[in-house]
N, C-alpha and C positions, 0 to 999 in steps of 0.2 A: 569800606565794605569788606567783610571777611571773605576769604576764598573758601570754596567748598569742594570736596572731592566726590560729592554725590553724583552718580550717573543717572541719566534719564531712564525712566522706567521703560522696559521693553515688553511689548505684548507677547505673551507666550500662548501657544496653542492649548486648548483644553485637553487635559490629561486625566484619564481614569485609572485608578489603581486596579490591577488585576491580581489573580492568584496563579502562581505562587508569589507571595510578597513576604520576604524575610526582613524583620526589623534590624537584624545584624548584618544584612547584605551591604556590599560596598560598591555596587554598580547597578544602574537601572537600564533595562532594555525596554525600548518602546517600539511597538508595532501598531499601526492604525490607531494611534492615540491611546493605547492601553499600555500601562507601565508595569513592569515586573522587576522587583528588587531581588537580586540574586548575589551569589558570591563569585568573584572573579576566579579565585583559585579552583573552585569546584568545577566550573565550566571549562576553564583552560585545561584542566587535567583530563577532562573527558572528550574535548573537541579541539582538533587542530585549528579549525576556523575561528572559534572563540579565542583561542590562545593568540592568534594573529591579530584579531580585532582589538583585543585589550592591550596589545603591545604598541599600538600607534595612537596618537592623539586624534580626536574627532572634532575638527574645527569647521566642518562643512555644514553643520546643523545650527539652526538658530537657537536651539535649546541645548545649552552646555552643561546644565546641572539640574537636578530635581531632588528636592529635600536634602540638599548638601551632599549629593552623591553624583559621580560622573554619569553621563548618559551616552548610550549607544543606540542610535535610531536604526532600525532594521526595516527592510522592505518586504517583510513577511506579513501574512494575515495573522491577526492577533490570536485566533483560535489555534492556528498551526503552531505558533511559537509557544503558546500555553501548553499544548499537548506534548511538545518536545521537552519543555522544562520539567513538567510533571513526571515524564518518563525517566528523565535523567536523575531526578531527586528520589522518586518513589518506586521506580521500575514500571514495567508495563505488563498488564494482564493479557496473556495470549490465550485465546479460546476460540472454539467454533460452536457456539451455542446457536439456538434457533432464533437469532436476532440479526436482522439484515444490517444493523449498524456496526456490528463487531468488526467485520473486515475493513470497511472504510476507515474506522478509527485506527486500526493497526497500520493500514496503508498510509494514513496521514503521518504517523510517526516515522514510518519507514522512509518516506520521501524527505522528511526533515533531517533524520539521522544521516541520510546519504548526503544531503546538501551540506550539513555542518560537520561531516566526517567524524561522527561519534562512533568510533569503531566497535567498541564493546556492545553498545546498544544495537547497532546495526547488525552485527553478527548474530546476536540473540534473535532478532526478528527473522533474519534469513534462515536460521535453523528451524524456526517454527514454520515458515512458509514451505520449506521442503517437506515437512510432515503432512501438509495438506495439499501439496502440489509436487508429487514425486519427480525426481530427476534421474531415477534408475529404474530400468525395466523390471527388476526383481521385486519392486515394491508395488507394482500395478495390482496384483491380486489382493494384497493387503488393503490398498486404497479402496478397491471395489467392495471388499467385504465390509469396510467401515461405512461406506455409503449405504449399503443394503441394511445395515444394523441400526441406522439412525433414521428418524422420521423426517418429514419435510417441515420447513419453516412456515410461518403464517402467510407468507406471500407465495408459497408453493415451491420454493427453492429447496433442492435436496442438499444433503451434506456435501461439502463443508459450508453450505449456506451463503454462498455468494456466486454471482455469475462469473464465468471464466473470463469474460471481457475485462473485468476489473483487474484480474491478475495480469492480463496482457498489458494493460495500460501501466500498471505499477512496475512490472518487470522492465519495461522500456524506460520509465522515468528514473529508475535507480540502477540502470545498467546491469541488470541481473538476467541476461539473455538465457541463461540455463533454465529459467523457469518457463520459458515460452513454449517448448515442444508439448509439454503436457497440457498447458492451457489451451493450445490450438487443438489438441486431441479432444479435450472436453467440449470445445465448441463443435467439433466435427461430428461427435456422436449424439448431439442433441438435435431435437426437431427444430426446423427452421423458425417456427413461430415462437419457440422458447428463446432463441438467440436474438431475434430482431423485434420482439414485442417490448416496448419501453414502458415500464411502470411509471405512471404520472406522479410527479412530486416526490420521487424517491431516487436515491443514488444507486439504483439497481443495475445499471448498465454502464460500461465504459465505452469511450469513443474508439471505434476501430478505424484504421486506415484502409486505403484501397489494397495495399499489399497484404494486410492482415486478412481481408476477405478472400483474396486470391489464394493465400496459403490454406485457408480453411476449406475452400472449394476443391483444391488439389487433393487434400487429405480425404475429403468425402468421396471423390472420384476413385481414389485408390482403394478405399474401403469397399465401394461398390464393385470394383473390378475383382478384388479378392473374394468377395462374397459370391459373385457370379461364377468364378472359377471353382470355388468350393462346392457350389450346388451342382455344377456340371459333373465334377468328380463323384459326388455323393449319389447323384441319380444314376450314373454309369455303374457304380458299384452295386447299387440296389438291383438294377436290371440284371446284372451278371449273377448275383446271388439267387434271384428269383427264377432263373431259367430252368434249373433242375436237370435231371438226367434225361428227360424226354424232349428237351429243347423248347419247352413252352412254359409260360408263366403259370 
């Protein structure tokens, strides 16, 4: 009987090709059963994490290759990975149109670019976030002017067309605490029903922690105290001006 070197067939999980898929790519990234064929050099150049992943063999996965290319299985959601790869290859469109899906899409890439340490992409997103969420007092008037000059979105949200709780959640996830003060400020100046009404089946609200709520209430109390003091001073000044020469109003 002739010997054979044939190996028994191994059951492989169902894999679906996703986009981007480059025929000249040399590595396949797989997330949630979706495969993306990309270029090692391109990703390694843009991401320290990918550079490290490609530098070591991946023997802990049952799937070692796909269409004659090496495989790296990631624990990300397929749509999150797709968004990151598209942004790395094609860039990201940064905008504040009257579309409630714009900010969640940007936040998705921001979280992934933070996780995979794609510094150039991440810095681009941070610079954009600062334009719609100021970190300097001198830009407050400019921000309020922009808000007044823009209309509301279809769900009633004013410019920049996302609820500030989403910025709070994002800032914490990507360790960009410098974005938090203004996001808390936006929460504090809104009516309570605007902050805590949750739109059904939409990503309109972020999850706030107990400490977040306490911070917002403290800011609101400070606003009330300052307003009360301002009104007392204003009423006193008006009374003084109205007394006149004969000591009566």
